[in-house]
Backbone as XML, in Angstrom:
<?xml version="1.0"?>
<chain id="A" units="angstrom">
  <residue number="1" name="VAL">
    <atom name="N" x="-1.280" y="-2.390" z="81.618"/>
    <atom name="CA" x="-1.217" y="-1.591" z="82.826"/>
    <atom name="C" x="0.073" y="-1.875" z="83.579"/>
  </residue>
  <residue number="2" name="ALA">
    <atom name="N" x="0.493" y="-0.916" z="84.384"/>
    <atom name="CA" x="1.693" y="-1.066" z="85.201"/>
    <atom name="C" x="1.459" y="-0.387" z="86.543"/>
  </residue>
  <residue number="3" name="LEU">
    <atom name="N" x="2.079" y="-0.919" z="87.586"/>
    <atom name="CA" x="1.961" y="-0.366" z="88.923"/>
    <atom name="C" x="3.312" y="0.184" z="89.360"/>
  </residue>
  <residue number="4" name="LEU">
    <atom name="N" x="3.324" y="1.465" z="89.802"/>
    <atom name="CA" x="4.546" y="2.100" z="90.280"/>
    <atom name="C" x="4.183" y="3.153" z="91.316"/>
  </residue>
  <residue number="5" name="ASP">
    <atom name="N" x="4.801" y="3.080" z="92.489"/>
    <atom name="CA" x="4.616" y="4.088" z="93.536"/>
    <atom name="C" x="3.138" y="4.385" z="93.839"/>
  </residue>
  <residue number="6" name="ARG">
    <atom name="N" x="2.356" y="3.348" z="94.075"/>
    <atom name="CA" x="0.931" y="3.469" z="94.428"/>
    <atom name="C" x="0.087" y="4.151" z="93.360"/>
  </residue>
  <residue number="7" name="HIS">
    <atom name="N" x="0.567" y="4.060" z="92.100"/>
    <atom name="CA" x="-0.200" y="4.535" z="90.956"/>
    <atom name="C" x="-0.302" y="3.393" z="89.942"/>
  </residue>
  <residue number="8" name="LEU">
    <atom name="N" x="-1.479" y="3.247" z="89.376"/>
    <atom name="CA" x="-1.716" y="2.272" z="88.328"/>
    <atom name="C" x="-1.779" y="3.033" z="87.011"/>
  </residue>
  <residue number="9" name="TYR">
    <atom name="N" x="-0.982" y="2.644" z="86.023"/>
    <atom name="CA" x="-0.890" y="3.343" z="84.748"/>
    <atom name="C" x="-1.524" y="2.495" z="83.640"/>
  </residue>
  <residue number="10" name="ALA">
    <atom name="N" x="-2.282" y="3.150" z="82.768"/>
    <atom name="CA" x="-2.895" y="2.496" z="81.613"/>
    <atom name="C" x="-2.518" y="3.288" z="80.361"/>
  </residue>
  <residue number="11" name="PHE">
    <atom name="N" x="-2.088" y="2.574" z="79.319"/>
    <atom name="CA" x="-1.603" y="3.209" z="78.086"/>
    <atom name="C" x="-2.321" y="2.630" z="76.870"/>
  </residue>
  <residue number="12" name="GLY">
    <atom name="N" x="-2.769" y="3.516" z="75.980"/>
    <atom name="CA" x="-3.304" y="3.116" z="74.688"/>
    <atom name="C" x="-4.528" y="2.233" z="74.785"/>
  </residue>
  <residue number="13" name="GLY">
    <atom name="N" x="-4.738" y="1.465" z="73.720"/>
    <atom name="CA" x="-5.882" y="0.569" z="73.657"/>
    <atom name="C" x="-6.752" y="0.885" z="72.468"/>
  </residue>
  <residue number="14" name="ALA">
    <atom name="N" x="-8.054" y="0.645" z="72.624"/>
    <atom name="CA" x="-9.019" y="0.885" z="71.556"/>
    <atom name="C" x="-10.259" y="1.526" z="72.164"/>
  </residue>
  <residue number="15" name="SER">
    <atom name="N" x="-10.997" y="2.235" z="71.344"/>
    <atom name="CA" x="-12.255" y="2.831" z="71.792"/>
    <atom name="C" x="-13.364" y="2.413" z="70.831"/>
  </residue>
  <residue number="16" name="ASP">
    <atom name="N" x="-14.572" y="2.846" z="71.123"/>
    <atom name="CA" x="-15.692" y="2.534" z="70.232"/>
    <atom name="C" x="-15.516" y="3.176" z="68.858"/>
  </residue>
  <residue number="17" name="LYS">
    <atom name="N" x="-14.764" y="4.282" z="68.799"/>
    <atom name="CA" x="-14.616" y="5.028" z="67.553"/>
    <atom name="C" x="-13.303" y="4.766" z="66.824"/>
  </residue>
  <residue number="18" name="GLN">
    <atom name="N" x="-12.283" y="4.270" z="67.530"/>
    <atom name="CA" x="-10.964" y="4.073" z="66.928"/>
    <atom name="C" x="-10.399" y="2.719" z="67.322"/>
  </residue>
  <residue number="19" name="VAL">
    <atom name="N" x="-9.657" y="2.102" z="66.404"/>
    <atom name="CA" x="-8.995" y="0.830" z="66.703"/>
    <atom name="C" x="-7.858" y="1.067" z="67.681"/>
  </residue>
  <residue number="20" name="ASP">
    <atom name="N" x="-7.002" y="2.038" z="67.441"/>
    <atom name="CA" x="-5.893" y="2.359" z="68.325"/>
    <atom name="C" x="-6.038" y="3.787" z="68.846"/>
  </residue>
  <residue number="21" name="ILE">
    <atom name="N" x="-5.785" y="3.967" z="70.143"/>
    <atom name="CA" x="-5.813" y="5.304" z="70.724"/>
    <atom name="C" x="-4.484" y="5.576" z="71.416"/>
  </residue>
  <residue number="22" name="LYS">
    <atom name="N" x="-4.186" y="6.850" z="71.653"/>
    <atom name="CA" x="-2.919" y="7.192" z="72.303"/>
    <atom name="C" x="-3.104" y="7.748" z="73.709"/>
  </residue>
  <residue number="23" name="ASP">
    <atom name="N" x="-4.294" y="7.614" z="74.267"/>
    <atom name="CA" x="-4.572" y="8.091" z="75.616"/>
    <atom name="C" x="-3.726" y="7.349" z="76.650"/>
  </residue>
  <residue number="24" name="ALA">
    <atom name="N" x="-3.362" y="8.048" z="77.709"/>
    <atom name="CA" x="-2.659" y="7.444" z="78.834"/>
    <atom name="C" x="-3.209" y="8.063" z="80.114"/>
  </residue>
  <residue number="25" name="GLU">
    <atom name="N" x="-3.401" y="7.224" z="81.130"/>
    <atom name="CA" x="-3.983" y="7.683" z="82.375"/>
    <atom name="C" x="-3.289" y="7.033" z="83.564"/>
  </residue>
  <residue number="26" name="ARG">
    <atom name="N" x="-3.456" y="7.675" z="84.720"/>
    <atom name="CA" x="-2.860" y="7.179" z="85.959"/>
    <atom name="C" x="-3.933" y="7.189" z="87.044"/>
  </residue>
  <residue number="27" name="TYR">
    <atom name="N" x="-4.034" y="6.082" z="87.782"/>
    <atom name="CA" x="-4.968" y="5.978" z="88.907"/>
    <atom name="C" x="-4.176" y="6.107" z="90.197"/>
  </residue>
  <residue number="28" name="ASP">
    <atom name="N" x="-4.548" y="7.059" z="91.021"/>
    <atom name="CA" x="-3.907" y="7.291" z="92.310"/>
    <atom name="C" x="-4.639" y="6.470" z="93.368"/>
  </residue>
  <residue number="29" name="MET">
    <atom name="N" x="-3.967" y="5.478" z="93.931"/>
    <atom name="CA" x="-4.614" y="4.596" z="94.905"/>
    <atom name="C" x="-4.978" y="5.313" z="96.203"/>
  </residue>
  <residue number="30" name="ASP">
    <atom name="N" x="-4.275" y="6.378" z="96.538"/>
    <atom name="CA" x="-4.579" y="7.104" z="97.770"/>
    <atom name="C" x="-5.815" y="7.992" z="97.632"/>
  </residue>
  <residue number="31" name="SER">
    <atom name="N" x="-5.945" y="8.692" z="96.494"/>
    <atom name="CA" x="-7.090" y="9.588" z="96.300"/>
    <atom name="C" x="-8.278" y="8.887" z="95.653"/>
  </residue>
  <residue number="32" name="GLY">
    <atom name="N" x="-8.038" y="7.743" z="95.009"/>
    <atom name="CA" x="-9.108" y="7.033" z="94.315"/>
    <atom name="C" x="-9.537" y="7.712" z="93.032"/>
  </residue>
  <residue number="33" name="ARG">
    <atom name="N" x="-8.626" y="8.488" z="92.408"/>
    <atom name="CA" x="-8.969" y="9.242" z="91.192"/>
    <atom name="C" x="-8.068" y="8.876" z="90.025"/>
  </residue>
  <residue number="34" name="TRP">
    <atom name="N" x="-8.650" y="8.947" z="88.821"/>
    <atom name="CA" x="-7.910" y="8.811" z="87.574"/>
    <atom name="C" x="-7.519" y="10.200" z="87.087"/>
  </residue>
  <residue number="35" name="GLU">
    <atom name="N" x="-6.353" y="10.305" z="86.452"/>
    <atom name="CA" x="-5.962" y="11.567" z="85.808"/>
    <atom name="C" x="-5.225" y="11.249" z="84.510"/>
  </residue>
  <residue number="36" name="ARG">
    <atom name="N" x="-5.386" y="12.169" z="83.554"/>
    <atom name="CA" x="-4.690" y="12.035" z="82.272"/>
    <atom name="C" x="-3.218" y="12.364" z="82.463"/>
  </residue>
  <residue number="37" name="ILE">
    <atom name="N" x="-2.371" y="11.633" z="81.737"/>
    <atom name="CA" x="-0.945" y="11.936" z="81.663"/>
    <atom name="C" x="-0.615" y="12.115" z="80.188"/>
  </residue>
  <residue number="38" name="GLY">
    <atom name="N" x="0.635" y="12.294" z="79.850"/>
    <atom name="CA" x="1.015" y="12.522" z="78.458"/>
    <atom name="C" x="0.604" y="11.384" z="77.542"/>
  </residue>
  <residue number="39" name="ASP">
    <atom name="N" x="0.035" y="11.750" z="76.389"/>
    <atom name="CA" x="-0.370" y="10.749" z="75.401"/>
    <atom name="C" x="0.822" y="9.945" z="74.908"/>
  </residue>
  <residue number="40" name="LEU">
    <atom name="N" x="0.554" y="8.725" z="74.458"/>
    <atom name="CA" x="1.578" y="7.916" z="73.802"/>
    <atom name="C" x="2.109" y="8.660" z="72.584"/>
  </residue>
  <residue number="41" name="PRO">
    <atom name="N" x="3.352" y="8.396" z="72.186"/>
    <atom name="CA" x="3.895" y="9.049" z="70.991"/>
    <atom name="C" x="3.106" y="8.738" z="69.715"/>
  </residue>
  <residue number="42" name="SER">
    <atom name="N" x="2.464" y="7.558" z="69.665"/>
    <atom name="CA" x="1.606" y="7.232" z="68.526"/>
    <atom name="C" x="0.478" y="6.327" z="69.023"/>
  </residue>
  <residue number="43" name="PRO">
    <atom name="N" x="-0.692" y="6.359" z="68.356"/>
    <atom name="CA" x="-1.813" y="5.526" z="68.788"/>
    <atom name="C" x="-1.461" y="4.045" z="68.687"/>
  </residue>
  <residue number="44" name="SER">
    <atom name="N" x="-1.866" y="3.273" z="69.700"/>
    <atom name="CA" x="-1.555" y="1.851" z="69.677"/>
    <atom name="C" x="-2.213" y="1.145" z="70.848"/>
  </residue>
  <residue number="45" name="CYS">
    <atom name="N" x="-2.444" y="-0.141" z="70.701"/>
    <atom name="CA" x="-2.666" y="-0.981" z="71.863"/>
    <atom name="C" x="-1.287" y="-1.189" z="72.463"/>
  </residue>
  <residue number="46" name="ALA">
    <atom name="N" x="-1.207" y="-1.376" z="73.765"/>
    <atom name="CA" x="0.095" y="-1.441" z="74.410"/>
    <atom name="C" x="0.068" y="-2.349" z="75.622"/>
  </residue>
  <residue number="47" name="SER">
    <atom name="N" x="1.243" y="-2.839" z="75.983"/>
    <atom name="CA" x="1.465" y="-3.549" z="77.237"/>
    <atom name="C" x="2.511" y="-2.759" z="77.998"/>
  </residue>
  <residue number="48" name="ALA">
    <atom name="N" x="2.444" y="-2.788" z="79.325"/>
    <atom name="CA" x="3.378" y="-1.993" z="80.116"/>
    <atom name="C" x="3.770" y="-2.739" z="81.380"/>
  </residue>
  <residue number="49" name="ALA">
    <atom name="N" x="4.976" y="-2.439" z="81.879"/>
    <atom name="CA" x="5.460" y="-2.995" z="83.138"/>
    <atom name="C" x="6.460" y="-2.033" z="83.745"/>
  </residue>
  <residue number="50" name="ALA">
    <atom name="N" x="6.496" y="-1.986" z="85.071"/>
    <atom name="CA" x="7.420" y="-1.101" z="85.781"/>
    <atom name="C" x="8.671" y="-1.859" z="86.183"/>
  </residue>
  <residue number="51" name="ALA">
    <atom name="N" x="9.823" y="-1.204" z="86.026"/>
    <atom name="CA" x="11.107" y="-1.763" z="86.457"/>
    <atom name="C" x="12.098" y="-0.635" z="86.625"/>
  </residue>
  <residue number="52" name="GLY">
    <atom name="N" x="12.886" y="-0.677" z="87.673"/>
    <atom name="CA" x="13.940" y="0.310" z="87.881"/>
    <atom name="C" x="13.458" y="1.736" z="88.005"/>
  </residue>
  <residue number="53" name="GLY">
    <atom name="N" x="12.242" y="1.955" z="88.507"/>
    <atom name="CA" x="11.726" y="3.306" z="88.685"/>
    <atom name="C" x="11.094" y="3.918" z="87.440"/>
  </residue>
  <residue number="54" name="TYR">
    <atom name="N" x="11.030" y="3.164" z="86.353"/>
    <atom name="CA" x="10.407" y="3.629" z="85.110"/>
    <atom name="C" x="9.307" y="2.653" z="84.718"/>
  </residue>
  <residue number="55" name="ILE">
    <atom name="N" x="8.519" y="3.064" z="83.732"/>
    <atom name="CA" x="7.527" y="2.169" z="83.149"/>
    <atom name="C" x="7.922" y="1.949" z="81.697"/>
  </residue>
  <residue number="56" name="PHE">
    <atom name="N" x="8.034" y="0.699" z="81.318"/>
    <atom name="CA" x="8.355" y="0.372" z="79.936"/>
    <atom name="C" x="7.057" y="0.043" z="79.226"/>
  </residue>
  <residue number="57" name="VAL">
    <atom name="N" x="6.797" y="0.810" z="78.161"/>
    <atom name="CA" x="5.560" y="0.709" z="77.400"/>
    <atom name="C" x="5.920" y="0.142" z="76.040"/>
  </residue>
  <residue number="58" name="MET">
    <atom name="N" x="5.312" y="-0.995" z="75.705"/>
    <atom name="CA" x="5.593" y="-1.649" z="74.426"/>
    <atom name="C" x="4.368" y="-1.551" z="73.549"/>
  </residue>
  <residue number="59" name="LEU">
    <atom name="N" x="4.483" y="-0.767" z="72.492"/>
    <atom name="CA" x="3.371" y="-0.560" z="71.566"/>
    <atom name="C" x="3.302" y="-1.753" z="70.632"/>
  </residue>
  <residue number="60" name="TRP">
    <atom name="N" x="2.148" y="-2.398" z="70.604"/>
    <atom name="CA" x="1.994" y="-3.608" z="69.800"/>
    <atom name="C" x="2.332" y="-3.332" z="68.339"/>
  </residue>
  <residue number="61" name="GLY">
    <atom name="N" x="3.218" y="-4.159" z="67.789"/>
    <atom name="CA" x="3.612" y="-4.053" z="66.394"/>
    <atom name="C" x="4.539" y="-2.897" z="66.094"/>
  </residue>
  <residue number="62" name="LYS">
    <atom name="N" x="5.029" y="-2.183" z="67.136"/>
    <atom name="CA" x="5.785" y="-0.955" z="66.893"/>
    <atom name="C" x="7.064" y="-0.869" z="67.704"/>
  </residue>
  <residue number="63" name="GLN">
    <atom name="N" x="7.059" y="-0.060" z="68.745"/>
    <atom name="CA" x="8.264" y="0.346" z="69.463"/>
    <atom name="C" x="8.177" y="0.074" z="70.962"/>
  </residue>
  <residue number="64" name="VAL">
    <atom name="N" x="9.332" y="0.201" z="71.606"/>
    <atom name="CA" x="9.419" y="0.164" z="73.065"/>
    <atom name="C" x="9.793" y="1.565" z="73.544"/>
  </residue>
  <residue number="65" name="TYR">
    <atom name="N" x="9.063" y="2.076" z="74.542"/>
    <atom name="CA" x="9.344" y="3.381" z="75.131"/>
    <atom name="C" x="9.548" y="3.233" z="76.634"/>
  </residue>
  <residue number="66" name="ARG">
    <atom name="N" x="10.369" y="4.101" z="77.190"/>
    <atom name="CA" x="10.515" y="4.205" z="78.643"/>
    <atom name="C" x="9.761" y="5.457" z="79.071"/>
  </residue>
  <residue number="67" name="PHE">
    <atom name="N" x="8.805" y="5.286" z="79.967"/>
    <atom name="CA" x="8.018" y="6.404" z="80.467"/>
    <atom name="C" x="8.544" y="6.783" z="81.844"/>
  </residue>
  <residue number="68" name="ASP">
    <atom name="N" x="8.850" y="8.074" z="82.018"/>
    <atom name="CA" x="9.309" y="8.592" z="83.300"/>
    <atom name="C" x="8.179" y="9.412" z="83.918"/>
  </residue>
  <residue number="69" name="PRO">
    <atom name="N" x="7.479" y="8.859" z="84.924"/>
    <atom name="CA" x="6.345" y="9.582" z="85.508"/>
    <atom name="C" x="6.759" y="10.794" z="86.332"/>
  </residue>
  <residue number="70" name="ARG">
    <atom name="N" x="8.036" y="10.917" z="86.663"/>
    <atom name="CA" x="8.505" y="12.043" z="87.471"/>
    <atom name="C" x="8.911" y="13.252" z="86.626"/>
  </residue>
  <residue number="71" name="ALA">
    <atom name="N" x="8.838" y="13.139" z="85.323"/>
    <atom name="CA" x="9.243" y="14.230" z="84.419"/>
    <atom name="C" x="8.054" y="15.143" z="84.145"/>
  </residue>
  <residue number="72" name="GLY">
    <atom name="N" x="7.787" y="16.062" z="85.037"/>
    <atom name="CA" x="6.676" y="17.003" z="84.860"/>
    <atom name="C" x="5.337" y="16.353" z="85.162"/>
  </residue>
  <residue number="73" name="ASP">
    <atom name="N" x="4.275" y="17.130" z="85.014"/>
    <atom name="CA" x="2.933" y="16.630" z="85.316"/>
    <atom name="C" x="2.489" y="15.518" z="84.373"/>
  </residue>
  <residue number="74" name="ALA">
    <atom name="N" x="2.909" y="15.598" z="83.115"/>
    <atom name="CA" x="2.471" y="14.631" z="82.117"/>
    <atom name="C" x="3.421" y="13.454" z="81.968"/>
  </residue>
  <residue number="75" name="GLY">
    <atom name="N" x="4.632" y="13.515" z="82.582"/>
    <atom name="CA" x="5.627" y="12.473" z="82.367"/>
    <atom name="C" x="6.271" y="12.644" z="81.004"/>
  </residue>
  <residue number="76" name="SER">
    <atom name="N" x="7.236" y="11.789" z="80.678"/>
    <atom name="CA" x="7.864" y="11.871" z="79.351"/>
    <atom name="C" x="8.233" y="10.486" z="78.843"/>
  </residue>
  <residue number="77" name="TYR">
    <atom name="N" x="8.241" y="10.366" z="77.522"/>
    <atom name="CA" x="8.560" y="9.112" z="76.841"/>
    <atom name="C" x="9.919" y="9.227" z="76.165"/>
  </residue>
  <residue number="78" name="THR">
    <atom name="N" x="10.717" y="8.172" z="76.266"/>
    <atom name="CA" x="11.995" y="8.073" z="75.559"/>
    <atom name="C" x="11.977" y="6.787" z="74.747"/>
  </residue>
  <residue number="79" name="LYS">
    <atom name="N" x="12.251" y="6.889" z="73.450"/>
    <atom name="CA" x="12.266" y="5.700" z="72.607"/>
    <atom name="C" x="13.454" y="4.824" z="72.989"/>
  </residue>
  <residue number="80" name="VAL">
    <atom name="N" x="13.184" y="3.546" z="73.241"/>
    <atom name="CA" x="14.225" y="2.579" z="73.586"/>
    <atom name="C" x="14.669" y="1.829" z="72.339"/>
  </residue>
  <residue number="81" name="GLY">
    <atom name="N" x="13.724" y="1.421" z="71.505"/>
    <atom name="CA" x="14.051" y="0.701" z="70.282"/>
    <atom name="C" x="12.866" y="-0.095" z="69.791"/>
  </residue>
  <residue number="82" name="PRO">
    <atom name="N" x="13.076" y="-0.888" z="68.743"/>
    <atom name="CA" x="11.983" y="-1.689" z="68.190"/>
    <atom name="C" x="11.698" y="-2.906" z="69.074"/>
  </residue>
  <residue number="83" name="LEU">
    <atom name="N" x="10.535" y="-3.497" z="68.874"/>
    <atom name="CA" x="10.230" y="-4.755" z="69.538"/>
    <atom name="C" x="11.198" y="-5.825" z="69.040"/>
  </residue>
  <residue number="84" name="PRO">
    <atom name="N" x="11.484" y="-6.852" z="69.848"/>
    <atom name="CA" x="12.448" y="-7.868" z="69.428"/>
    <atom name="C" x="11.961" y="-8.796" z="68.315"/>
  </residue>
  <residue number="85" name="LEU">
    <atom name="N" x="10.652" y="-8.849" z="68.085"/>
    <atom name="CA" x="10.097" y="-9.655" z="66.996"/>
    <atom name="C" x="9.326" y="-8.739" z="66.056"/>
  </residue>
  <residue number="86" name="PRO">
    <atom name="N" x="9.362" y="-8.996" z="64.752"/>
    <atom name="CA" x="8.639" y="-8.145" z="63.805"/>
    <atom name="C" x="7.124" y="-8.318" z="63.938"/>
  </residue>
  <residue number="87" name="GLU">
    <atom name="N" x="6.415" y="-7.203" z="63.822"/>
    <atom name="CA" x="4.951" y="-7.227" z="63.827"/>
    <atom name="C" x="4.393" y="-8.041" z="64.999"/>
  </residue>
  <residue number="88" name="TRP">
    <atom name="N" x="4.892" y="-7.786" z="66.203"/>
    <atom name="CA" x="4.509" y="-8.551" z="67.390"/>
    <atom name="C" x="3.299" y="-7.901" z="68.060"/>
  </residue>
  <residue number="89" name="TYR">
    <atom name="N" x="2.235" y="-8.680" z="68.275"/>
    <atom name="CA" x="0.981" y="-8.195" z="68.857"/>
    <atom name="C" x="0.493" y="-9.139" z="69.950"/>
  </residue>
  <residue number="90" name="GLY">
    <atom name="N" x="-0.286" y="-8.617" z="70.881"/>
    <atom name="CA" x="-1.000" y="-9.447" z="71.839"/>
    <atom name="C" x="-0.154" y="-10.101" z="72.917"/>
  </residue>
  <residue number="91" name="PHE">
    <atom name="N" x="1.037" y="-9.613" z="73.147"/>
    <atom name="CA" x="1.916" y="-10.214" z="74.150"/>
    <atom name="C" x="1.629" y="-9.647" z="75.538"/>
  </residue>
  <residue number="92" name="ALA">
    <atom name="N" x="2.175" y="-10.300" z="76.537"/>
    <atom name="CA" x="2.035" y="-9.852" z="77.925"/>
    <atom name="C" x="3.418" y="-9.563" z="78.495"/>
  </residue>
  <residue number="93" name="LEU">
    <atom name="N" x="3.456" y="-8.761" z="79.558"/>
    <atom name="CA" x="4.709" y="-8.411" z="80.226"/>
    <atom name="C" x="4.619" y="-8.801" z="81.694"/>
  </residue>
  <residue number="94" name="ALA">
    <atom name="N" x="5.769" y="-9.157" z="82.269"/>
    <atom name="CA" x="5.830" y="-9.420" z="83.703"/>
    <atom name="C" x="7.153" y="-8.891" z="84.234"/>
  </residue>
  <residue number="95" name="PRO">
    <atom name="N" x="7.101" y="-7.965" z="85.216"/>
    <atom name="CA" x="8.344" y="-7.479" z="85.817"/>
    <atom name="C" x="8.834" y="-8.448" z="86.893"/>
  </residue>
  <residue number="96" name="VAL">
    <atom name="N" x="10.140" y="-8.692" z="86.899"/>
    <atom name="CA" x="10.773" y="-9.501" z="87.936"/>
    <atom name="C" x="12.040" y="-8.757" z="88.338"/>
  </residue>
  <residue number="97" name="GLY">
    <atom name="N" x="12.000" y="-8.110" z="89.495"/>
    <atom name="CA" x="13.122" y="-7.264" z="89.906"/>
    <atom name="C" x="13.274" y="-6.116" z="88.925"/>
  </residue>
  <residue number="98" name="ASN">
    <atom name="N" x="14.469" y="-5.951" z="88.364"/>
    <atom name="CA" x="14.711" y="-4.903" z="87.365"/>
    <atom name="C" x="14.634" y="-5.427" z="85.942"/>
  </residue>
  <residue number="99" name="ASP">
    <atom name="N" x="14.149" y="-6.650" z="85.768"/>
    <atom name="CA" x="13.987" y="-7.243" z="84.436"/>
    <atom name="C" x="12.506" y="-7.276" z="84.068"/>
  </residue>
  <residue number="100" name="ILE">
    <atom name="N" x="12.242" y="-7.268" z="82.768"/>
    <atom name="CA" x="10.880" y="-7.405" z="82.271"/>
    <atom name="C" x="10.863" y="-8.568" z="81.291"/>
  </residue>
  <residue number="101" name="TYR">
    <atom name="N" x="9.964" y="-9.509" z="81.522"/>
    <atom name="CA" x="9.803" y="-10.647" z="80.627"/>
    <atom name="C" x="8.612" y="-10.388" z="79.714"/>
  </residue>
  <residue number="102" name="VAL">
    <atom name="N" x="8.807" y="-10.624" z="78.426"/>
    <atom name="CA" x="7.769" y="-10.427" z="77.415"/>
    <atom name="C" x="7.488" y="-11.793" z="76.806"/>
  </residue>
  <residue number="103" name="PHE">
    <atom name="N" x="6.206" y="-12.172" z="76.737"/>
    <atom name="CA" x="5.909" y="-13.519" z="76.254"/>
    <atom name="C" x="4.546" y="-13.576" z="75.592"/>
  </residue>
  <residue number="104" name="GLY">
    <atom name="N" x="4.384" y="-14.613" z="74.747"/>
    <atom name="CA" x="3.116" y="-14.869" z="74.079"/>
    <atom name="C" x="2.871" y="-13.954" z="72.893"/>
  </residue>
  <residue number="105" name="GLY">
    <atom name="N" x="1.626" y="-13.912" z="72.464"/>
    <atom name="CA" x="1.248" y="-13.063" z="71.344"/>
    <atom name="C" x="1.484" y="-13.706" z="70.005"/>
  </residue>
  <residue number="106" name="SER">
    <atom name="N" x="1.408" y="-12.902" z="68.966"/>
    <atom name="CA" x="1.632" y="-13.400" z="67.610"/>
    <atom name="C" x="2.565" y="-12.458" z="66.867"/>
  </residue>
  <residue number="107" name="THR">
    <atom name="N" x="3.296" y="-13.031" z="65.922"/>
    <atom name="CA" x="4.174" y="-12.250" z="65.068"/>
    <atom name="C" x="3.959" y="-12.679" z="63.625"/>
  </residue>
  <residue number="108" name="LYS">
    <atom name="N" x="3.804" y="-11.704" z="62.768"/>
    <atom name="CA" x="3.530" y="-11.958" z="61.347"/>
    <atom name="C" x="2.343" y="-12.906" z="61.167"/>
  </residue>
  <residue number="109" name="GLY">
    <atom name="N" x="1.317" y="-12.744" z="62.015"/>
    <atom name="CA" x="0.095" y="-13.522" z="61.873"/>
    <atom name="C" x="0.136" y="-14.919" z="62.455"/>
  </residue>
  <residue number="110" name="ARG">
    <atom name="N" x="1.206" y="-15.298" z="63.131"/>
    <atom name="CA" x="1.316" y="-16.637" z="63.713"/>
    <atom name="C" x="1.612" y="-16.520" z="65.200"/>
  </residue>
  <residue number="111" name="TRP">
    <atom name="N" x="1.034" y="-17.431" z="65.982"/>
    <atom name="CA" x="1.312" y="-17.455" z="67.417"/>
    <atom name="C" x="2.770" y="-17.750" z="67.645"/>
  </residue>
  <residue number="112" name="THR">
    <atom name="N" x="3.356" y="-17.115" z="68.640"/>
    <atom name="CA" x="4.758" y="-17.350" z="68.952"/>
    <atom name="C" x="4.886" y="-18.048" z="70.293"/>
  </residue>
  <residue number="113" name="ASN">
    <atom name="N" x="5.924" y="-18.838" z="70.428"/>
    <atom name="CA" x="6.217" y="-19.467" z="71.724"/>
    <atom name="C" x="7.504" y="-18.873" z="72.298"/>
  </residue>
  <residue number="114" name="GLN">
    <atom name="N" x="7.928" y="-17.728" z="71.766"/>
    <atom name="CA" x="9.152" y="-17.102" z="72.222"/>
    <atom name="C" x="8.885" y="-16.196" z="73.404"/>
  </residue>
  <residue number="115" name="ALA">
    <atom name="N" x="9.929" y="-16.007" z="74.207"/>
    <atom name="CA" x="9.850" y="-15.090" z="75.352"/>
    <atom name="C" x="11.128" y="-14.283" z="75.414"/>
  </residue>
</chain>
């Protein structure tokens, strides 16, 4: 999840029927309502953090995308590049100013201590 401009964003995850889903939603803190936004480019569990007016969505084991919530009603995704570690899963993100720190998780089946 990521917080930007009084909206909480949730990307991907798993459901009872699928291991990875591409759903994305936004919670408006003022209205108290959830609404659907543009689906992820591919189904995945994901971690997200806001920085510099955008939300960076990191699909576990896959890619990094920049989500622009101001691009139309559904927002838009721009591919930034691959994750810095191969087959990286289960990591967490923390925004600090305009930087995002990524830490923990596992890569190639082993826990990592890299950040």
